N, C-alpha and C positions, 0 to 999 in steps of 0.2 A: 564587787565581783567584776571580772573582766573576761569576756568570752571572745575567743579568737577562732575564726573559721579559716581553714586552709584554702589553698588556691584551687583545690579540687572540689570544693563544696559547691561552687557555682560555675558551670561550664561556660565556654564562649568568652565574650569580651569581659564579663564580670568575674571570670575565674581568677583573675589576679588581684581582686579586691580583698582586703582584710577588714573585717567589720569589728568594731569595738563597741561595747555597750557597758554602761555603768549602772548605778542605782537609780539615776534620775530618769525622768520621762523622756528627756531629749535623746538619750541613747536608744531607748526603745523605739522612738519615732524614726531614728536613723535606720535602725534594723528593718522596721516595717517599710520604710521608703525604699531601701535597697532591695528588699525582697520583691516589692511591687515592680521596681525597675527590671529585676531579673525575670520576673514572670512575664512582663510585657515584651522583653527582648526574646524570651523563649517562644512566646506566642507568635511574634513577628517572624522569627526564623522558621517555625513550623508552617506558617502561612506561605512563606517564600518557597519552602520545599514542596508544599502541596501544589502551588501554582506552577512550579517548575515541572512537576510530574505531568500536569495537564499540558504544558508546553511540549514535552517529549511526545505526547500522544498526538498533538496537532502537527508535529514535524514528521510523523510517521515512524518514530523510533521509540515505541513504548517499552521495549525491553531494556532501555537504559534506566528505567525506574528500579531502584534498589529493592530487592525482595520480590521482584516481579514473578507472579505465579498465576495458575489457572483460577484458583478459588478466590484470590484476593483482588486480582486486576482484570483477568481475561473474561471470566463469567459475567461480571457486572456490565462490561461493555458489549457482550454478546446478547444481552437481554433484549434490545430493540429488534434484532434480527430474529431471535427465537420467538418473541411475541408476535412479530409480523407473520411468520409462517404458521404459528399456532392458531391465530385468529383467522388468517386467510383460508386455512383448511376447513373452516366452518362453511365455506361456500359449497362444499360437497353435500351439506345437509339440506340445501335448497332443493325441494322436490322437482325432479326432472319431468314428472308428469303434469305439473302445473303449467298452464299456458296463460297467455295474456300478460297484463301489467303486473300481476301478483308476483310472478317469478322475478321480474326485473326489479321490482321494489325490494324484494328480499335480498337480492344480490347487491343492490345499491346500499342497503343498510349494513350488510356484512363488510362491504368495501369501505364505507364511511367510518365504521367503528374501528376497522383495522388501521386505516390511515391515521386517525386521531390517536389511537393507542400507541402506534409506532412513533409518532411525533413526541408524545409525552414521555415515553420511555427513552427516546433518544436524548431529550433535554436532561432527563434524570441521569443517564449514563455519562454524559459529558462532565458531570461533577465528580466522576470517579468514586462512586459510593462504595462502602465496605459492607458486605452482607454477613450476617451471622451464619453459623453452620446450619441452623434450621432453615433459614431462608434459601440457602444454596440447595439443600436437599429438596425443598418444595419445588423450586424452579426446575430442577432436573427430573423429578418424578412426574410433574405435570407434562413436561415436554415428551418424556418417554412413553407416557400412557396415551398420547394423542394418536399415534399410528394404529392403536387398537380401538380406541374410543370412537374415532371418526367413522370407520366402516360399520361398526356395530350400530351407531346412531343413525347412519344413513340407511341401514337395512330396516330399522324400525320405522323410519319416516317414509321411505320410498319403496320398500320391498325389493330393493336391488342395490348392488354395490358397483361403483365405477372406479376401479383402482387407477392411480396415476399412470401406471405402465400398461394399462389395457388388460383384457381378459387373459392374455398369454402369461403375464407375470402374476396376475391374481392379487390376492390380499397382501402378498409380500411386497407389492409395489409401494404401499404406504410406508412400510418399514424402511425400504431402500431409500425412498424419497426423503424421509425425515432424517435418516442417518447421514445421507449425502449432504443435506443442508447443514447439519450440525458440524460435520468435519470441515466443510468449506468455510463456514463461519468461524470455526475455531482457528484455522490456519490464518485466515484473513485478519481476524482480530488480534491474534498473537503478534503478527508482524506489521500491523497497521496498513494492510494493503489498500483498503478503501481510501484512507487519507492520502496515500501515495499516488493512487490513480487520479484522485481529484487534483492534487498538486501538479501531477504530470500533465494533465489536461490544460491547466492554466499556463504552464510553461510552453505547451504545444501551441496554444493561441498566441503567446508571445513570439514563438519561433515563426509562426505563420505571418505575423505582422512584419517580421524581419526576414521573410522567406527569400527576398531578392538577394540579400547578403548570404544567407545560409546556402541556398541552392547555387548561387554563383561560385561559392567556394567548393561545393561538393560535386556538382555535375561534371565539370571537366575531367576530374580524376576518374570518376566512375565510367564515363563514356570511353575514355582511353583504354580502360581495362576490358570493357564488355562489348563495345560497339561491333567489332568485326565478328565476334562469336555469334551475334544475333542473326547474321546472314548465312548460317551453316545449314545446309540441306538436311544432314543427318539429325540435327537437333529438331528441325521442324517435323521430320518423320516421327521421332520419338514423342514429341509433344502432341501430335495428332492422335496418338493412341494411349497416352498416359492418363490414368485416372486422376481425378482431382485430389482424392485422399492421399495418393502417393506424393503428389506435389506438396500437399500440406505437411507431410512428414519431412520433406526436404527443407521447407521453410522453418519448421520447428528445429531441425538440426542447425541451421544458420543462427537461429535465436539462441540455441544452447551454446554455440561457439562464442557468441557475443557475451553471454553471461559468464562463461568460463574465463574469457579474457578480462572481464571486469573484476572477477574474483581475484585473479592474479595481481592485477594492478591495485586493488583495494588493500591487500595485505601490505604492499610497499608503502601506500599512503598512510595507513594506520601507524606503521612503525615510524614514519617521518614525523607525524603529528605528536606522537607520544614523547619524542625527544625534545620537543619545544613547547613546554608549558610555562612559559615565562609570564610574569604578572601583566605585562603590556598585551601580550597575545590573548590571555584569558579575559582581560577586561574588555578588549575589542570584541571578542566572541560573545560575551555576556550582554553587550549593549543591545537594548531592545527586548531583553528577556526578563523574567521575574528576578533574576540574579544580578541585574544591572547595578543595584545599590550596594552590593557586597564589596567590601574593601579587600583587595588582594595585594598583599605586601611581600609575598615570597613565592618562588616557583613551587609548583605542586608536583607530586610524583604520580605517574600514570598507574592506574589500576588495570590489570589485565582484563580483557573482554572474555566473556563466556562464549561458548559455541553458538548459543541462541542469539547473543548480541551481535556476533560477527555475521550471522545469517541475516539479521535484521538490516544491518548496514549494507549487505550485499543486495538485499531486496530494494533498498533505497536507491542504490547506484544503478542496478539493473533496470528498474522501472523507468528511470529517466533515460537511460541509454536506449531501451527498446522503443519508448515513445518517440524519441528523437529519430531513431532509425525508421519509424513508421512515417514520419514527415518526409524524410528523404525517399523512402520507398514509394510513397504516393506520387511524388514528382517523377521519379524514374519510370514508374508504371505508365503514367500519362505520356511521357516522352516516347517510350518504345511503342506504345499503342499507336500514337500518331505517326511515328516513323514507319511502322509496319503497314498502316493503311495507305500511306503515300507511296511507298517504294515497292511493296510486295503485292503485285497484282494477283487476281485469282488464278491466272494461267501460270505464273511463276510459282505460286504456292502449290498448285497441283503437280507441277513438274518436280519440285523439291520433295513433296510427300510421296510421289509415285502412285497416286490413286486419288479417289474422291476426297475432297477437303471437307472435314466435319465442321458444321456450322454451330455456333453457340445458340442454345435455347434461351438463355437469359438476355443476350444482346444479339438480336437477329441481324444477319448480314455481316457479322464479323467471324472469321475462322476461329475455332476454339484453340487451334495451335498458336495463333497470335496472342490470345489472352494468356495462355499458359506460359508462353515465352516471355511476355512482358512481366508476368508475375515472378517468374524464376529470376530474371535479371534484376528486377527491382529488389528482391530479397537478398540476392548475392551482393548487389551494389551497396545496400544499406549496411550489411555486415562488414563489408570491406571499409566503408567510410568510418564506422564506429571504431573498428580496430585501429585504423590509421589515426583517428583523433586522439587515441591514447598514447601513441608512440611518436608521431611526428610533432616536432616542437611547435611549429606554427599552428597546426590544427588543434593541438592540445590547449594552447592558450585561448583559442577562440571558442571551442566547443566542449572540451572535457573539464577544463579548470573550474568553470562555474558549478558543475555538479560536485566536484571534489570539495569545493569550498563549503558546501552544505554539510557534507560528511564531517569535515574538519571542525565546523562550528558545533555540531552535536557532540563530538568527542571532547572539545574544550569545555562546553557547558557541563557535560557529565563530570569532568574532573572537579569543577567548582561545586557542583551539586553534592558530590560525595564528601568533599571537605566541609561543606555547610552542615551536612548530616552529622 
């Protein structure tokens, strides 16, 4: 008897193999050996896919994982944060009426258990575990019952309740607090915000080490645009009376403009990368990743990104842009603060303002108008620099291209990852 398997019987590299077996034991041994080889190859491919998915998480682009969803991927990674809040809320159960070392011992025990549990859960979540439906229901039910269980238990222990929002909000403060934590954790975990912030901080430290080069290129252009506006009397009058919360809204608008410009540029970059998925480019992108050993012999076709994946890449780009803008902003703030202290005397400031000069409570001896002016010009200068770095050829090569390279690499690895699946 001769048994023939078609090319579709074994996917992957063994898919083209045709297996023949006869009556003898040698044929059966060859079949068993081939099956073992195929099983090993399939296992290795599955392991590469699994490690690549963890690589996406470390790169702050978890939405690139195929089949990415709340139940399968987001909730398991939310577990450390949810466990931290759940266990930390037990601190409300420490009796307020107890004095002396007893209260502090109880608080220390709660804190210690919380930190240990968070660390263990974090190590568990890094492996991207898959939960059963029952486990997911238990996690959500336990978290949802804590806003009700904590105040009731505190009422039994201490005969009183201290909501997070105070007596004005009442017991609803527990519900608002737990709901806000869940929403923030959900958004941050879905788009890998925590990872991106940590990576942005590392890049910020690198930028600070190269701050002479960075600021030497950025400050001259910024000062040319903003220097003379700094000595405008009407602006000092407005800043002397402007509330800080209004100034923070203006800074948020500058940040939103930076993000909007990044989104526009990102669409162009994605289109350019998707047109060049040659083997050489893909192999270079996969170097140093779990897919570095995959043989790429032909160009791959780009798979369109979903809306969530586009938003994830925008978060990657915007986080780096805003952190870089923060480095420039701090330098500009320091420059304008020193410039104002040297050139704008109290008499000149009073003449510009047309009345008494309000002094800062946080920094005694410095006019609050000077602090607000320095903050405004630092925010505007940072926004101007980031937008210039996207459009100007020389600035783009120095400051924007390294950020885009990371996005391009994620897209190239995603193409190989989908092909491997």
